[in-house]
N, C-alpha and C positions, 0 to 999 in steps of 0.2 A: 357829812360830806354828801353833796347831791350826786345822784346817779344819772348819767346822760340818758336822755330818752332814746327810744328805739329809732326814731326819725333822725335824731342828731348823730347817732352812731352810723346809720346808713349813709348820711350825707358826708360824714368824715371819711368813711371808707371809699365812697365814690370819688371824693376829691383826691385822695391818695392814688386811686387807680388812674385818674386823669393825669396826675403828675408823672406817674410811672410810665404810662403810655406815651406821654409827650416826650419824656426823656429817651425812651426807646426809639421813637420816631426820629428824633434829632440825631441819635447815634447812627441809625441806619442811613439817614440822609447824608451824613458826613462820611460814611464808610466808603473808601475808594473801591471802585470796581475795576477789575482788570481782566484781560483775556485769560490770564493764567488761572483764574478762579474756575473757569470751565473745566479744566483738567483736574482740579481738586474736588469739585462738587457734583459734577454732572455724570450721569451714566454715559459711557463712551460710545454712544450710537452715532455720533457725528464728528466731523473734523472741521470745525468752523474756521473762517478766515482769521488772520492774525489781528485784524482791526474790529472794533465794536461800533456798529452804527448807533447813533443816538437821536438823530433828527432827520426828518424827510419833508420835502416840499415838492410836489409835482413829481418829476423824474430825477430829482437830485437828492442825495443823501450825504450827511456829514457824520464823520466818526468822532470819537472822544477827543481827538487832537485838532478837530476843526477842518480836517481834510475833506474836500468835496469829491464825490463820486457821481458819475452819470449812471442811472439805473436802467440797464438793459435786461433785467431779470424779473422785476416786479414780484419778488418773493415766490419764484417759480409760477409765474402766470397767475398770481393772486391779486396783487394791487392793481386791478384793471383800470382804475381811475387815478393812479398815482397815489402819492402820499398827501394826506391832509386835504382831500377834496371837500370843499365847503358843503356840498349836498349831504355827504356822509356825516360830517361833523354835526350839521344841523339836525339830522335824523336821530343821531345817537344822543345828543343833548336833550332833545324833546322827549324821547322815550325814557331816558334816564330819570326824568322827573315824574314819570307815570308809574310803570311797573316793570320789574326786571325779570321775574321768573314766577311761574304759577304751576308748573308740572303739567303732565298730560291728563291729570284728573279734570282739567279745564281746557278750554280753547282760549285763544286770545286774538285781539283785533289785528295786530301786525302780521301774525301767521296767516290769517284768513285773507288779508289784503295781498300778501305776497303770493299765496297759492292762486288767487284769482288772476293775478298778472301772468303767472306761468301758464295756467290753463288757457287763458285767452290768447296767448301768443304762440302756443305750440299745439302739437297733435294731442296732448294729454288731456285727460279728464279728472285725474286724481293725483294728489301730491303727498309724499311722505317726507318730512323734514328730519334731518339729523345734524351731525356736527362736522362731518368731513367727507371727502371723496371715498375713502375706504369704507366708511359706514354706509354710504349711498350704494356702493357696489355690493356690499354684503347684503343689504336689503334686497337689491335687485336679484341676486343669485338665489337667495332664500325664497323670494316670491316666485321665481321661475320653477324651482323645485316643488314648492307647495302647489302651484297651479297645475303642474303635471300630475302630482299626486292625486289631486281632486278631479282630474278629467281623464277618464279612460285608463288605458294600459299604463303600467308603471314605467315612467321614462325619467332617468336620472342623469344621463350623459350630458356634459356641457362641453361645447367646442370653444376653444380659445386659440390664440396664436403664439408662436415663439417670439420672445422678446417683448411681449406685452407688459404693461404695468397697470394694475388695477387696485393697488393698495397694499397695506402691510398687515392686515388681519390674516389669520391662518387660512381662511377660505379664499380671500382675495389674492394673497401672495401665491397660492397654489394656482389660481386662475391665470396669474400673470405669465407663467411659463419661463421664468428666469431662475435657474437653479441656484444662483448665488444668493438670492433672497429667501429661498425656501428650504435650503439645506440645514439640517441640524435641529429642526423643529418637529420632526415626524413623530408618529405617523401623520402624514398630511391627508386632508380630505380626499376621498376617492371620487372617480367618475369624470375626470377631466381628460381631454385629449388636446394636444397643441399642434397646430399646423403652421406651415410657413406663411407669413403674411403676404398677401397679394398673389398667392398660388391658387388660381381658379381651379386647375385640374385636381389638386389635392382636396380642395373643398368639395368638389362634385363627387370624388371618390369616397370621401368620408361619409357623406350623407347617403350615398348609394349603399354603403356597407352597414351603416349604423343609424340611419335616419329614424327608424322606428324606436330607437332607444334614446334619442336626443331630445332633451327638454328645452335647451337654449343654446344660443351662440352669443358670446360677449366679444365686442369688437370696438377698438378705437378707430374713429374716422381717419385719424392720422396718428401713427405711433410717436409718442413724445420721447419717453425714456429710451425707447428702442431704436433711436437714431433719427427722429424727425422725418419719418417716411410716410407720405400721404398714401392712402388707399386708392387704387385705381377705380374708376367708375364701374368697370366690369366686375371687379371683385365685390364691391358693395352691393351691386344689383344682383349678383349671383347669390350672395349670402341672404339677401331679402327673399329672393325667389325660392331658395331651398328651404328656408325656415317656414315659409308659408305652405309649401308643398308637403312638408313632413310634420306640420303641426308643432314646430318648435318656436320659441320666442326669440326675437332678435333684440338683444340688449346693446345699446350704443353707450359707451363710456365717453361722455362729453365733459369729463371733469376739467380737462385743460382746454379742449377745443371749443367749449361753449362760451356763452356770455360775450359774444362779439369778437372773440379772438381771431377768427378766420374771415371776418367781414360780413357774416350774417349772425343773427342772434345765437343760433346753434348751427353747427357745421352740417348736420343732416339736411338743412333747408336748401343747400346748394348742391346736394349729392343725388337728388332724384329718388330718394328712398325715405320711408317713414319707419321708425322703430316701433316695437311693442312696449319696450321699457327704455327709459333714458335716465342717465345720472348726471348730476351737476354739482359742482362745489367750486373751490378755488376762486375764480373771478366773481362768483355769485355774491359773495359777501364783501368783495373788494378789500379784504384784509381782516374782516370780522369772521370768525369760524362759523361756517354753516354748510350743510350739504342737502341735497334733495334727490329723491327718486320720483320720476314721473311716469305715469302709465295710464291705461284706459280703465273705465269703470268696471268692465267685465273681468279684466285680469286682476285689478285691485281687490275684487271680491274674494280672492283666495286668502287674503289676510283678514281674519275676523278679530274681534276685540280680544286683546291679550296675547295674540300670536306673535307679534313683534312690537318693538317699542324703543324709545330713547329718552332718557331723563331730560336732557337738554334740547331735544329735537323740537323745533318750533319756538325756540326762546324768543321772547318779545324784542329784546335788544337786537339780536342777530337779524330777525326778520324785518325790523324797522330799517336797519341799515341796508339790508339786501334790497328792499323795495326802492330805496333811494338810488342805489347802484343801478338797478334794473331800469328805472325811469330815465336815467342819464344815457345808459348804453343803448336802449331800445329806441333809438332815434335815427333818422336818415343821416343827420349830421355826423354822428359818431361812427355809424357803420360804414358810410361812404368814406369817412376819414381814415378808417382802418385800411381800406383798399388803397387809398392814396399814399398812406405811410408805407404800405408794402412796396409799392413801386419805388418810393424814395430809398428805402432800405436796399432793395435789390440793385438799384442804380449805383448806390454808394459802394456796396460790397463788390460788384463787378468792376468798379473803377479801382478798388484796392487790388483785386486779383490781376487786373491788367498791368499794374505797376510792379507787382511782385507775386508771382504765381504761388499762392498759398492754399487755394481751395480746389479740391477735386470736383465738388458739386455744391451748388447753392439751391436749396429747396425749401418748401414750406408754403403756408397760406397766411394771408393777413399779416399780423405782427406776431407771427409764430414761425421762426425761421431756423433752419439748420445749415451750418457751414461745415461741410465735410472737408477735413484737412487733407492736403496733398503731401506727398513725400517732400521734405524730410520731417514734417510735423506730424505725420500719421502716428497715431498712438499717444499723442502728447496734448490732448485737449485740456487736461488739468494744468499743464505747463502754461498754456495760453490763458486759462482762467486766472492763474496766479499772477501772470504778467499783466493781465488786464487790471487786477486789483492794484498793483503797483502803479499803473498808469492812471488810476482814478476812474475805473470803469468796472461795473458789476455785470458779469455774464454768467451763463450756465453751461453745463456740458450735457450731452446725450450719448454716453458711451465714450470710449477712448479716442474716437476719431472725429467726433462732431461737437462743435461749439454751438450752443443753443441761444438764440436771442428771443426774448419774450417780454418786451417792455410794456408799459402802460398803453392802453388803447388811445390815449389822448396825449401822448408824448409830443412835445413841441418840435417844430422844425429845427430850432437852434439846438435843442438837446440831442436830436438825431445826428445832426452834423458834427457836433462836438464829440458825441459818443463814438461815431465812426472814426474820427481822427484819433481818438484815444485807442480804439480797437486796432488801427493800423500800427500805432506805436507799440502796442502790446505784442502784435504778431512779429514785428521786427525784433523786439526784445527777446521773444521766445526763440527766434531763429539764430540770434547772435551766439 
């Protein structure tokens, strides 16, 4: 009896593996997926909606049952160009045929191209890439501490604000100043102080008492999770002046406010200030995970080789997509369009309020709006969010009293009008 050759045995094993994999794939493809599976399989960090989105186009989303939703949330200000934008698809497909990952033992062309775009368009001279906003803020806070460590007297104090949100790492959640996110994980990192947002007097008093100990202040140009509250020009300018005077670094968290959301490429560009460090994520990748920390050459020098890093930071796929997003957003057409859409949203929201008094305040910038609810809806923002889902609209909340609207920067006129009509229906339903 002949004995099969080694090559024949290998080929037979390979063919069996292909059949097994094919059968497994077919089984997985046929397996029904339901919302109930989340409760069975996932760590219970979230409470997702009862429907499961499966397809998106522009600012429209369809669930498993084919129901259409208007998207006024854009994945929490992430899908800045909507769903399935052709420039993003083209960039992803082209890069997918080249190289996916090389690690930071190497550099890569897409990362360098994106860094060049960010440097040329902003105050920054150096860029660090990571995967998320939390990681970008983590890097910024570490850099500030390291820079202070390397320059003169030891300064470790970091000034932040109450109701801020800077991420979910232990360092960034402590910076955020919201006890509900930080409790139960202690001991938390030390050296933070939290002041009331927009309180100029408290800011002046803090630096007068502790300026010599302060290495940085981290600040959102507009608080998102904290209620969609814009910073006043006086507050931002005072923060900039005091940081300069006391040798502290001003970190601007532009995770949500950046990439065109407020009508300029980054919010600081219309605030009359320039940060020392700035962070970006969310809209930067348009839905593909990426984050970035931007700073000057002098400050970046506090990070030497091996001091900080990220396995996936600067991933070629992410950077190729982000460059495509950047090229679309950083145009007069899109940025001016954001301002025009702001006016249209505000006009529509005011008209709803005139018909049925539901908003105590309407505020925000660009296509990043907060609708503060009036009595008797006060404290019921989640009720409005759920009613919106039933009406075929996806919105967000920013605390118990504020419904947050953050659609694609290029949402169409028809989608805005249809979404506002559904929003009014949701408000009526929540009031019923």
